[in-house]
N, CA, C and O atoms as CSV, one atom per row, in Angstrom:
chain,resi,resn,atom,element,x,y,z
A,1,MET,N,N,85.096,107.092,80.956
A,1,MET,CA,C,85.549,108.171,81.897
A,1,MET,C,C,85.470,107.131,83.101
A,1,MET,O,O,86.087,107.555,84.078
A,2,GLU,N,N,84.920,105.970,83.286
A,2,GLU,CA,C,84.792,105.163,84.623
A,2,GLU,C,C,86.227,104.556,84.708
A,2,GLU,O,O,86.723,104.365,85.819
A,3,LEU,N,N,86.819,104.288,83.719
A,3,LEU,CA,C,88.206,103.770,83.704
A,3,LEU,C,C,89.330,104.860,84.248
A,3,LEU,O,O,90.251,104.556,85.006
A,4,GLN,N,N,89.093,106.143,83.736
A,4,GLN,CA,C,90.135,107.224,84.319
A,4,GLN,C,C,89.731,107.490,85.784
A,4,GLN,O,O,90.731,107.606,86.493
A,5,ASN,N,N,88.615,107.616,86.426
A,5,ASN,CA,C,88.393,107.367,87.665
A,5,ASN,C,C,88.964,106.546,88.626
A,5,ASN,O,O,89.114,106.866,89.805
A,6,SER,N,N,89.345,105.283,88.031
A,6,SER,CA,C,89.650,104.125,88.575
A,6,SER,C,C,91.193,104.053,88.775
A,6,SER,O,O,91.746,103.380,89.645
A,7,ILE,N,N,91.865,104.903,87.776
A,7,ILE,CA,C,93.212,104.892,87.776
A,7,ILE,C,C,93.686,105.877,88.956
A,7,ILE,O,O,93.292,107.042,88.999
A,8,LYS,N,N,94.510,105.360,89.856
A,8,LYS,CA,C,95.086,106.204,91.087
A,8,LYS,C,C,96.479,107.104,90.606
A,8,LYS,O,O,97.320,106.450,89.989
A,9,ASP,N,N,96.712,108.256,90.800
A,9,ASP,CA,C,97.815,108.887,90.946
A,9,ASP,C,C,98.654,108.467,91.904
A,9,ASP,O,O,98.270,107.673,92.762
A,10,LYS,N,N,100.043,109.005,91.871
A,10,LYS,CA,C,101.135,108.570,92.752
A,10,LYS,C,C,100.677,109.248,94.248
A,10,LYS,O,O,101.038,108.742,95.311
A,11,TRP,N,N,99.966,110.267,94.184
A,11,TRP,CA,C,99.630,110.505,95.705
A,11,TRP,C,C,98.730,109.650,96.133
A,11,TRP,O,O,98.916,109.132,97.234
A,12,GLU,N,N,97.674,109.344,95.438
A,12,GLU,CA,C,96.816,108.499,96.071
A,12,GLU,C,C,97.318,106.885,96.386
A,12,GLU,O,O,96.754,106.172,97.216
A,13,LEU,N,N,98.251,106.543,95.724
A,13,LEU,CA,C,98.949,105.284,96.142
A,13,LEU,C,C,99.948,105.350,97.276
A,13,LEU,O,O,100.160,104.383,98.008
A,14,ASN,N,N,100.592,106.588,97.407
A,14,ASN,CA,C,101.260,106.676,98.533
A,14,ASN,C,C,100.256,106.862,100.023
A,14,ASN,O,O,100.576,106.467,101.144
A,15,LEU,N,N,99.079,107.522,99.671
A,15,LEU,CA,C,98.243,107.739,100.874
A,15,LEU,C,C,97.789,106.162,101.162
A,15,LEU,O,O,97.787,105.783,102.334
A,16,GLU,N,N,97.466,105.385,100.270
A,16,GLU,CA,C,97.226,104.069,100.414
A,16,GLU,C,C,98.223,103.388,101.407
A,16,GLU,O,O,97.890,102.890,102.483
A,17,GLU,N,N,99.503,103.434,100.897
A,17,GLU,CA,C,100.516,102.832,101.521
A,17,GLU,C,C,100.838,103.346,102.925
A,17,GLU,O,O,101.195,102.561,103.804
A,18,LYS,N,N,100.733,104.466,103.108
A,18,LYS,CA,C,100.926,105.147,104.666
A,18,LYS,C,C,99.698,104.755,105.412
A,18,LYS,O,O,99.765,104.439,106.600
A,19,THR,N,N,98.449,104.769,104.671
A,19,THR,CA,C,97.246,104.200,105.583
A,19,THR,C,C,97.458,102.821,106.208
A,19,THR,O,O,97.117,102.560,107.361
A,20,ILE,N,N,98.010,102.003,105.419
A,20,ILE,CA,C,98.219,100.495,105.918
A,20,ILE,C,C,99.410,100.379,106.980
A,20,ILE,O,O,99.517,99.596,107.924
A,21,GLU,N,N,100.184,101.284,106.592
A,21,GLU,CA,C,101.184,101.180,107.747
A,21,GLU,C,C,100.951,101.758,109.006
A,21,GLU,O,O,101.504,101.316,110.013
A,22,LEU,N,N,99.996,102.934,109.035
A,22,LEU,CA,C,99.430,103.575,110.182
A,22,LEU,C,C,98.330,102.428,110.722
A,22,LEU,O,O,98.287,102.164,111.924
A,23,LYS,N,N,97.582,101.868,109.912
A,23,LYS,CA,C,96.759,100.968,110.559
A,23,LYS,C,C,97.508,99.673,111.264
A,23,LYS,O,O,97.009,99.338,112.338
A,24,GLU,N,N,98.622,98.914,110.810
A,24,GLU,CA,C,99.378,98.184,111.343
A,24,GLU,C,C,99.959,98.495,112.268
A,24,GLU,O,O,100.028,97.638,113.149
A,25,CYS,N,N,100.637,99.815,112.518
A,25,CYS,CA,C,101.355,100.259,113.882
A,25,CYS,C,C,99.964,100.308,114.914
A,25,CYS,O,O,100.061,99.930,116.082
A,26,GLN,N,N,98.747,100.784,114.382
A,26,GLN,CA,C,97.576,100.807,115.491
A,26,GLN,C,C,97.366,99.298,116.110
A,26,GLN,O,O,97.207,99.059,117.307
A,27,GLU,N,N,97.394,98.434,115.163
A,27,GLU,CA,C,97.099,97.354,115.600
A,27,GLU,C,C,98.402,96.636,116.496
A,27,GLU,O,O,98.236,95.808,117.392
A,28,LYS,N,N,99.412,97.038,116.137
A,28,LYS,CA,C,100.550,96.513,116.893
A,28,LYS,C,C,100.671,97.231,118.445
A,28,LYS,O,O,101.192,96.637,119.389
A,29,ASN,N,N,100.203,98.359,118.525
A,29,ASN,CA,C,100.254,99.107,119.629
A,29,ASN,C,C,98.693,98.858,120.378
A,29,ASN,O,O,98.415,99.421,121.437
A,30,ARG,N,N,97.850,98.049,119.756
A,30,ARG,CA,C,96.892,97.828,120.205
A,30,ARG,C,C,95.750,99.256,120.688
A,30,ARG,O,O,95.232,99.367,121.799
A,31,VAL,N,N,95.618,99.982,119.816
A,31,VAL,CA,C,95.079,101.263,119.758
A,31,VAL,C,C,93.982,101.480,118.624
A,31,VAL,O,O,94.292,101.123,117.487
A,32,GLN,N,N,92.703,102.046,118.844
A,32,GLN,CA,C,91.946,102.324,117.846
A,32,GLN,C,C,92.131,103.627,117.090
A,32,GLN,O,O,91.616,103.791,115.984
A,33,SER,N,N,92.950,104.656,117.754
A,33,SER,CA,C,93.362,105.821,117.258
A,33,SER,C,C,94.673,106.231,117.746
A,33,SER,O,O,95.099,105.694,118.768
A,34,CYS,N,N,95.416,107.176,117.100
A,34,CYS,CA,C,96.718,107.561,117.181
A,34,CYS,C,C,96.257,108.751,118.336
A,34,CYS,O,O,97.214,109.181,118.981
A,35,LEU,N,N,95.325,109.160,118.576
A,35,LEU,CA,C,95.311,110.196,119.879
A,35,LEU,C,C,95.339,109.607,121.182
A,35,LEU,O,O,95.429,110.306,122.191
A,36,VAL,N,N,95.264,108.312,121.219
A,36,VAL,CA,C,95.340,107.545,122.401
A,36,VAL,C,C,96.735,106.950,122.871
A,36,VAL,O,O,97.020,106.485,123.975
A,37,CYS,N,N,97.631,107.107,121.594
A,37,CYS,CA,C,98.924,106.603,121.701
A,37,CYS,C,C,99.839,107.247,122.453
A,37,CYS,O,O,100.024,108.390,122.034
A,38,LEU,N,N,100.461,106.976,123.366
A,38,LEU,CA,C,101.861,107.654,124.002
A,38,LEU,C,C,102.635,108.311,123.140
A,38,LEU,O,O,102.936,109.473,123.417
A,39,LYS,N,N,103.114,107.711,121.926
A,39,LYS,CA,C,103.758,108.293,120.960
A,39,LYS,C,C,103.316,109.228,119.993
A,39,LYS,O,O,103.944,109.525,118.977
A,40,LEU,N,N,102.141,109.716,120.360
A,40,LEU,CA,C,101.333,110.558,119.373
A,40,LEU,C,C,102.544,111.774,118.789
A,40,LEU,O,O,102.863,111.919,117.609
A,41,LEU,N,N,103.010,112.455,119.806
A,41,LEU,CA,C,103.834,113.745,119.243
A,41,LEU,C,C,105.088,113.361,118.790
A,41,LEU,O,O,105.796,114.234,118.286
A,42,ASP,N,N,105.559,112.058,118.885
A,42,ASP,CA,C,106.890,111.765,118.182
A,42,ASP,C,C,106.903,110.662,117.488
A,42,ASP,O,O,107.771,109.794,117.575
A,43,CYS,N,N,105.675,110.640,116.564
A,43,CYS,CA,C,105.575,109.346,115.661
A,43,CYS,C,C,105.776,109.564,114.375
A,43,CYS,O,O,105.002,110.314,113.780
A,44,LYS,N,N,106.869,108.942,113.690
A,44,LYS,CA,C,107.233,109.151,112.336
A,44,LYS,C,C,106.113,108.810,111.425
A,44,LYS,O,O,105.673,109.478,110.490
A,45,ILE,N,N,105.708,107.585,111.889
A,45,ILE,CA,C,104.555,106.830,110.910
A,45,ILE,C,C,103.021,107.640,110.806
A,45,ILE,O,O,102.263,107.570,109.838
A,46,ARG,N,N,102.826,108.284,111.849
A,46,ARG,CA,C,101.586,109.125,111.580
A,46,ARG,C,C,102.144,110.695,111.018
A,46,ARG,O,O,101.459,111.308,110.199
A,47,ASP,N,N,103.230,111.174,111.453
A,47,ASP,CA,C,103.829,112.153,110.570
A,47,ASP,C,C,103.782,111.955,109.058
A,47,ASP,O,O,103.372,112.825,108.291
A,48,SER,N,N,104.218,110.786,108.686
A,48,SER,CA,C,104.317,110.572,107.210
A,48,SER,C,C,102.754,110.122,106.810
A,48,SER,O,O,102.502,110.296,105.617
A,49,TYR,N,N,101.870,109.675,107.468
A,49,TYR,CA,C,100.415,109.720,107.018
A,49,TYR,C,C,99.859,110.986,106.806
A,49,TYR,O,O,99.219,111.140,105.766
A,50,VAL,N,N,99.988,112.035,107.675
A,50,VAL,CA,C,99.381,113.359,107.623
A,50,VAL,C,C,100.056,114.180,106.460
A,50,VAL,O,O,99.417,114.993,105.793
A,51,HIS,N,N,101.364,113.916,106.269
A,51,HIS,CA,C,101.842,114.557,105.151
A,51,HIS,C,C,101.565,113.851,103.997
A,51,HIS,O,O,101.565,114.576,103.002
A,52,ALA,N,N,101.303,112.555,103.764
A,52,ALA,CA,C,100.812,111.767,102.580
A,52,ALA,C,C,99.165,112.427,102.345
A,52,ALA,O,O,98.749,112.733,101.228
A,53,VAL,N,N,98.498,112.545,103.385
A,53,VAL,CA,C,96.913,113.156,103.375
A,53,VAL,C,C,97.062,114.621,102.473
A,53,VAL,O,O,96.584,114.952,101.388
A,54,TYR,N,N,97.923,115.308,103.415
A,54,TYR,CA,C,98.095,116.648,102.648
A,54,TYR,C,C,98.654,116.457,101.183
A,54,TYR,O,O,98.013,117.083,100.339
A,55,LEU,N,N,99.611,115.793,100.762
A,55,LEU,CA,C,99.819,115.759,99.443
A,55,LEU,C,C,98.846,115.323,98.287
A,55,LEU,O,O,98.772,115.772,97.143
A,56,SER,N,N,98.088,114.283,98.922
A,56,SER,CA,C,96.921,113.512,98.056
A,56,SER,C,C,96.007,114.683,97.860
A,56,SER,O,O,95.560,114.882,96.730
A,57,MET,N,N,95.632,115.609,99.016
A,57,MET,CA,C,94.657,116.828,98.825
A,57,MET,C,C,95.172,117.891,97.730
A,57,MET,O,O,94.444,118.565,97.000
A,58,ASN,N,N,96.365,117.900,97.761
A,58,ASN,CA,C,96.547,119.235,96.701
A,58,ASN,C,C,97.673,118.432,95.576
A,58,ASN,O,O,98.308,119.110,94.768
A,59,LYS,N,N,97.768,117.451,95.624
A,59,LYS,CA,C,98.529,116.421,94.201
A,59,LYS,C,C,99.773,117.094,94.188
A,59,LYS,O,O,100.355,117.231,93.112
A,60,GLY,N,N,100.218,117.496,95.144
A,60,GLY,CA,C,101.691,117.625,95.365
A,60,GLY,C,C,102.096,119.248,95.318
A,60,GLY,O,O,103.156,119.659,95.790
A,61,ALA,N,N,101.197,120.028,94.741
A,61,ALA,CA,C,101.461,121.414,94.601
A,61,ALA,C,C,101.702,122.179,96.060
A,61,ALA,O,O,101.098,121.810,97.067
A,62,SER,N,N,102.519,123.132,96.064
A,62,SER,CA,C,102.770,123.799,97.050
A,62,SER,C,C,101.598,124.785,97.425
A,62,SER,O,O,100.661,125.081,96.684
A,63,GLY,N,N,101.800,125.207,98.611
A,63,GLY,CA,C,100.666,125.985,98.743
A,63,GLY,C,C,99.652,125.448,99.665
A,63,GLY,O,O,99.830,124.349,100.190
A,64,GLY,N,N,98.443,126.259,99.932
A,64,GLY,CA,C,97.460,125.677,100.847
A,64,GLY,C,C,96.248,125.060,100.083
A,64,GLY,O,O,96.158,125.022,98.856
A,65,PHE,N,N,95.520,124.682,100.785
A,65,PHE,CA,C,94.099,123.966,99.911
A,65,PHE,C,C,92.676,124.500,100.351
A,65,PHE,O,O,92.781,125.325,101.259
A,66,GLU,N,N,91.779,124.331,100.076
A,66,GLU,CA,C,90.604,124.668,100.559
A,66,GLU,C,C,89.642,123.459,100.844
A,66,GLU,O,O,89.718,122.493,100.085
A,67,PHE,N,N,88.778,123.440,101.838
A,67,PHE,CA,C,88.197,122.221,102.167
A,67,PHE,C,C,86.766,122.326,101.612
A,67,PHE,O,O,85.982,121.387,101.746
């Protein structure tokens, strides 16, 4: 059972990749949060990160999900 929990699905792997991209962008722009970045509303990196979070939560299924 422990081995199965350690295997990441494609959505988790994508989220990890997008998280790294986001953190690199934050470091490059010297911000701790995207909310203080001037590019917030027009940022493709953040948009792809948010989309990856959504997909990782619903495992690619369309429709909503509950918190």
